[in-house]
C-alpha positions in Angstrom: 70.3 -1.4 43.0 72.8 -1.5 40.2 73.7 1.5 38.1 75.5 2.0 34.8 78.4 4.3 35.5 80.2 3.9 32.2 80.6 1.4 29.4 83.5 0.1 27.3 81.9 -2.2 24.7 84.2 -3.6 22.0 83.8 -3.4 18.2 81.0 -0.8 18.4 83.1 2.1 17.1 85.3 4.9 18.5 84.3 5.6 22.1 84.0 9.1 23.6 82.2 10.0 26.8 80.0 13.0 27.4 78.6 14.1 30.7 75.9 11.4 30.7 76.3 9.5 27.5 78.9 7.1 26.2 79.1 7.7 22.4 80.3 5.0 19.9 81.0 6.5 16.6 80.8 4.5 13.3 81.2 5.6 9.7 77.5 6.3 9.1 75.9 6.5 12.5 76.5 6.8 16.2 75.4 4.7 19.2 74.5 6.6 22.3 74.4 4.7 25.6 72.7 6.8 28.3 74.3 6.0 31.6 73.1 6.7 35.2 75.6 9.5 35.6 74.0 12.6 37.0 75.6 15.9 35.8 75.1 19.4 37.4 77.5 22.3 37.8 79.6 21.0 34.9 80.5 17.8 36.8 79.2 14.4 37.8 77.5 14.7 41.2 75.8 11.3 41.6 74.6 8.1 39.9 70.9 7.6 39.9 69.3 4.1 39.4 67.2 3.7 36.2 68.0 7.3 35.2 69.7 6.4 32.0 66.8 4.2 30.8 64.2 6.8 31.8 66.1 9.5 29.9 66.5 7.5 26.8 62.9 6.2 26.7 61.6 9.6 27.6 63.5 11.2 24.7 62.3 8.4 22.4 58.7 9.4 23.3 59.3 13.1 22.7 61.3 12.6 19.5 58.3 10.7 18.1 55.8 13.3 19.4 57.7 16.2 17.8 59.0 14.9 14.5 56.3 17.0 12.8 58.1 20.1 14.1 61.7 19.2 13.1 63.5 16.0 11.9 65.5 14.2 14.6 68.4 11.8 15.1 66.6 8.6 15.8 67.3 5.5 13.7 66.4 2.8 16.3 66.0 2.2 20.1 67.5 -1.3 20.5 67.7 -1.1 24.3 66.1 1.1 27.0 69.4 2.8 27.5 70.4 3.1 23.8 69.6 5.1 20.7 71.2 4.4 17.4 71.3 7.8 15.8 72.1 9.6 12.6 75.6 11.0 12.4 75.3 14.8 12.6 77.7 17.7 13.2 76.6 19.2 16.5 76.1 23.0 16.7 78.3 24.2 19.6 75.4 26.1 21.1 72.7 25.0 23.5 69.3 26.5 22.7 67.8 27.2 26.2 64.1 28.1 26.3 62.7 29.6 29.5 59.1 30.3 30.5 59.7 31.3 34.1 62.1 33.5 36.2 63.9 30.8 38.1 67.0 28.7 38.6 70.1 28.4 40.9 73.1 27.8 38.5 75.4 30.6 37.4 73.8 30.7 33.9 70.1 30.7 35.2 67.9 33.6 34.4 67.0 34.2 38.1 70.7 34.3 39.2 71.4 36.9 36.5 68.2 38.9 37.3 69.4 39.1 40.9 72.7 40.5 39.7 70.8 43.3 37.8 70.5 41.9 34.3 67.2 42.7 32.7 67.5 41.8 29.1 67.0 38.1 28.2 66.5 36.8 24.7 65.2 40.0 23.3 62.8 40.6 26.2 63.4 43.3 28.8 62.0 42.4 32.2 60.8 45.1 34.7 62.3 45.6 38.2 60.5 44.0 41.1 59.9 40.5 39.7 60.2 37.6 42.1 61.5 34.1 41.8 59.4 31.6 39.9 57.1 34.1 38.2 56.1 33.3 34.6 57.8 35.4 31.9 55.6 37.5 29.6 56.6 35.0 26.9 59.1 32.2 26.5 62.6 33.4 25.7 65.6 31.8 24.2 68.9 32.3 26.2 71.6 30.4 24.3 74.7 29.1 25.9 78.0 27.8 24.6 78.7 24.1 24.7 82.5 24.2 24.9 83.7 23.7 28.5 82.0 25.8 31.2 78.6 27.0 30.0 78.6 30.7 28.9 75.5 32.8 28.3 75.2 34.3 24.8 72.9 36.9 23.4 70.8 36.0 20.4 72.9 38.1 18.1 76.2 36.6 19.2 75.6 33.1 17.8 76.2 33.9 14.1 79.2 36.3 14.5 80.9 33.7 16.7 80.6 31.2 13.8 78.4 28.8 15.8 75.8 28.7 13.0 74.9 30.4 9.8 72.0 33.0 9.8 69.5 30.5 8.3 70.6 27.7 10.6 70.3 29.8 13.7 66.8 31.0 12.5 65.7 27.4 12.0 67.0 26.4 15.5 65.1 29.3 17.1 61.9 28.5 15.2 62.1 24.8 16.1 63.0 25.5 19.7 60.0 27.7 20.4 57.6 25.3 18.6 59.0 22.4 20.6 58.6 24.3 23.8 55.0 25.3 23.0 54.2 21.6 22.2 55.9 20.5 25.4 54.2 23.0 27.6 50.8 22.1 26.2 51.3 18.3 26.6 52.7 18.8 30.1 49.8 20.9 31.2 47.3 18.3 30.0 49.1 15.8 32.2 49.2 18.0 35.3 52.7 19.5 34.9 54.3 22.8 34.0 57.3 22.7 31.6 59.3 25.5 33.1 62.4 25.6 31.0 64.5 23.3 28.9 67.4 23.1 26.4 67.6 21.8 22.9 70.6 20.7 20.9 70.7 20.6 17.2 73.1 19.1 14.6 73.6 19.3 10.8 72.8 16.1 8.9 72.8 16.0 5.1 72.7 19.8 5.1 69.6 20.0 7.3 69.1 21.1 10.9 68.0 18.1 13.0 67.2 17.7 16.7 69.7 15.6 18.6 70.7 14.6 22.1 67.6 14.5 24.4 64.2 16.1 24.5 62.1 17.3 27.5 63.6 14.9 30.0 63.9 15.6 33.7 67.6 15.9 33.1 67.5 18.8 30.7 64.1 20.3 31.7 62.5 21.7 34.7 59.0 20.5 35.6 56.6 21.7 38.3 53.3 20.3 39.5 50.6 22.4 38.0 47.8 22.1 40.5 49.8 23.3 43.5 51.8 26.0 41.7 49.7 29.1 42.5 49.0 28.1 46.2 52.7 27.5 46.9 53.8 30.7 45.2 51.2 32.6 47.2 52.5 31.0 50.4 56.1 32.0 49.6 57.1 28.4 48.9 59.1 26.9 46.1 56.9 25.1 43.4 56.7 21.3 43.8 59.5 20.2 41.4 59.8 16.9 39.5 63.3 17.4 38.2 66.8 17.4 39.6 66.6 20.9 41.1 66.2 19.7 44.7 69.5 17.8 44.4 71.2 20.8 42.9 70.0 22.9 45.8 71.3 20.4 48.3 74.8 20.6 46.8 74.6 24.4 46.6 73.8 24.5 50.3 76.4 21.9 51.4 79.4 22.7 49.3 80.8 24.9 46.5 80.0 22.6 43.6 81.8 24.7 41.0 85.1 24.9 42.9 85.4 22.2 45.6 87.9 19.5 44.4 85.8 16.8 46.2 82.1 16.9 46.7 80.1 15.2 49.5 78.3 12.1 48.6 74.7 12.6 47.6 72.3 11.5 50.4 70.9 8.0 49.7 67.4 9.1 50.4 67.7 11.9 47.8 69.1 9.5 45.2 66.2 7.1 45.8 63.7 9.9 45.6 65.1 11.3 42.4 65.0 7.9 40.8 61.4 7.5 41.8 60.5 11.0 40.4 62.2 10.2 37.1 60.1 7.1 36.7 56.9 8.8 37.8 57.1 11.7 35.5 58.0 9.5 32.6 55.0 7.3 33.2 52.6 10.3 33.6 53.8 12.3 30.7 54.3 9.4 28.2 51.4 7.3 29.3 53.7 4.3 29.2 54.6 1.9 32.0 58.3 1.9 32.9 59.3 -1.7 32.6 63.0 -2.5 32.3 64.5 -6.0 32.6 66.8 -5.9 35.6 67.1 -9.7 35.9 70.5 -9.7 34.2 73.5 -7.4 34.6 72.7 -4.1 32.9 75.9 -3.9 30.9 75.4 -7.5 29.7 71.8 -6.7 28.6 72.9 -3.6 26.7 75.8 -5.3 25.0 73.5 -8.2 23.9 71.1 -5.8 22.3 73.9 -4.1 20.4 75.3 -7.2 18.8 73.9 -6.4 15.4 75.7 -3.1 15.4 79.2 -4.4 15.8 81.7 -3.3 13.2 
């Protein structure tokens, strides 16, 4: 099964590459091509078939669902892997919202709780909590976007010049409202939205939602029906995100420091692709149908012809 590792389309604007997206910048807009690159631990660890299309279509669904909460970047979705977006100046802070005490990365709330930290996003947690417990309320734990993720306290964002006071207040308001909407919708479809991250930008002087929303790439989902029984049995919740692949890498190498990582197991790659499609279909209510009859890059380039400069 073919994957999109990277693109190099001509006459679409200045190309830069993010962790997952290839970004073509034009004078008044940007074209974001979501590839099948799979990023964790601040590096690419695998390429997952259909991942790019699922992420892009999933975000398109959530952007539409949540535009009543905060304006967003979307101008058009000309291809399953592409969004044509408003040009915005990104805030260099990721607004992470967490509803549960969990995670395996260095910036996760569970990792830091184990190290003795108790204050998260203005909430002080008691001793004796266990992994995967719900928090008393959702909390915002911002991180920097420059290089390696760094945890920030809520009151560090403005002094560091990452946003003005009013901009940061609006980002926090929008993030908590987005998370509440996402949790409610997910619960109705049989899932728990555990945590996620939002990115915002400044467009025409206003804060808008950019990047991606509530995808399996930037969010953690658990199956709702089995959650309590699995916790009671001392088991991990049944996850529908990339956490199981993260855990495999943590158990089989040092993903932050090893120069070369082992290749992701083929069965895990196939399972992750299947999960991405399944959760998209269940949460969006839409059938995942992407034309694979032609080369993926050829298909994408054809759909972008009208945006050439």
